[in-house]
C-alpha positions in Angstrom: 152.1 114.2 127.0 153.5 113.9 123.4 151.1 115.9 121.4 150.9 116.3 117.5 149.7 119.5 116.3 147.7 119.1 113.3 146.7 121.4 110.9 146.7 123.0 107.5 150.1 122.9 105.7 149.6 122.9 102.1 146.1 122.8 102.3 144.5 126.4 101.0 147.8 127.4 99.8 147.7 126.4 96.1 151.4 125.5 96.8 152.3 128.9 97.4 155.6 128.9 99.4 154.6 132.1 101.3 151.2 130.8 102.3 152.8 127.2 103.2 155.4 129.1 105.6 152.3 131.0 107.0 150.7 127.6 107.8 153.7 126.3 109.4 154.0 129.3 111.3 150.7 128.9 112.6 151.4 125.3 113.7 154.5 126.4 115.2 153.0 129.1 117.3 151.5 126.6 119.8 154.3 124.6 120.1 156.0 126.7 122.8 153.0 127.2 125.0 152.5 123.6 124.8 155.9 123.0 125.8 155.5 125.4 128.9 152.4 123.6 129.9 154.6 120.5 130.5 154.0 118.7 127.0 156.3 117.6 124.4 154.9 119.2 121.0 155.3 117.4 117.6 154.7 118.8 114.3 155.1 116.1 111.3 156.5 118.6 109.3 159.5 119.5 111.6 160.5 115.6 110.6 159.2 115.4 107.2 160.8 118.3 105.7 164.2 117.5 106.4 164.0 113.9 105.3 162.3 114.8 101.9 165.2 117.0 101.4 167.6 114.2 101.9 165.4 111.9 99.8 165.8 114.2 96.7 162.4 115.9 96.5 162.1 118.5 94.0 158.9 120.3 94.6 155.6 119.9 96.9 153.6 116.8 95.8 156.3 114.8 93.7 156.8 111.3 94.5 159.2 111.8 97.1 156.9 114.2 98.7 154.2 111.5 98.9 156.3 108.9 100.0 157.2 110.7 103.3 155.0 113.6 104.3 151.9 111.8 105.6 153.6 108.6 106.7 155.8 110.8 109.1 152.8 111.8 110.9 151.0 108.5 110.8 154.4 107.0 112.3 154.2 109.9 114.9 150.9 109.2 115.9 152.2 105.8 117.2 154.2 107.7 119.8 151.8 110.3 120.7 149.2 110.7 123.7 147.0 113.3 121.8 146.3 115.6 119.0 145.9 119.1 119.0 143.9 119.9 116.0 144.0 123.5 114.8 141.3 125.0 112.4 141.4 125.4 108.9 140.9 123.0 106.0 143.4 120.0 105.6 142.8 116.5 104.5 146.0 115.4 106.3 145.2 116.9 109.7 141.6 115.4 109.1 143.0 112.0 108.4 145.6 112.4 111.5 142.7 112.8 113.7 140.9 110.1 112.3 143.9 107.7 113.0 144.3 109.4 116.4 140.5 108.6 117.2 141.2 105.0 116.0 144.0 104.5 118.4 141.8 105.9 121.1 144.2 109.1 121.6 142.7 112.4 122.9 141.7 115.1 120.3 141.8 118.6 121.4 140.9 121.4 119.4 141.7 124.4 121.6 145.0 125.2 123.5 143.1 126.1 126.6 141.5 122.5 126.9 144.8 120.8 127.2 145.7 120.4 131.0 148.5 122.2 132.3 151.2 119.6 133.6 153.9 122.1 134.1 155.3 122.0 137.7 
């Protein structure tokens, strides 16, 4: 399955770059286990961050950031089979789950609940 990993990125950080990086590290921490289970993990920031840089974003929350950050996840959801929603307050991740449910995607809240499809 292609699985979007959704959780806090900016949420709860007051835009502190160190805390944002810690949030990204938490998202990325489940990517390799998902891959080893036979899935293709995706994190929206893996695509959004380089695009925002190329588009000239100067800081989190500027108009370029708003134009790209959340729409990337929404487009990724069109290609995903499921979402893994990690703990933590995140309006963006909550919205990802809402969209995924509308599209009939499976929502997981724990890594151990995802089927292991590795050979």
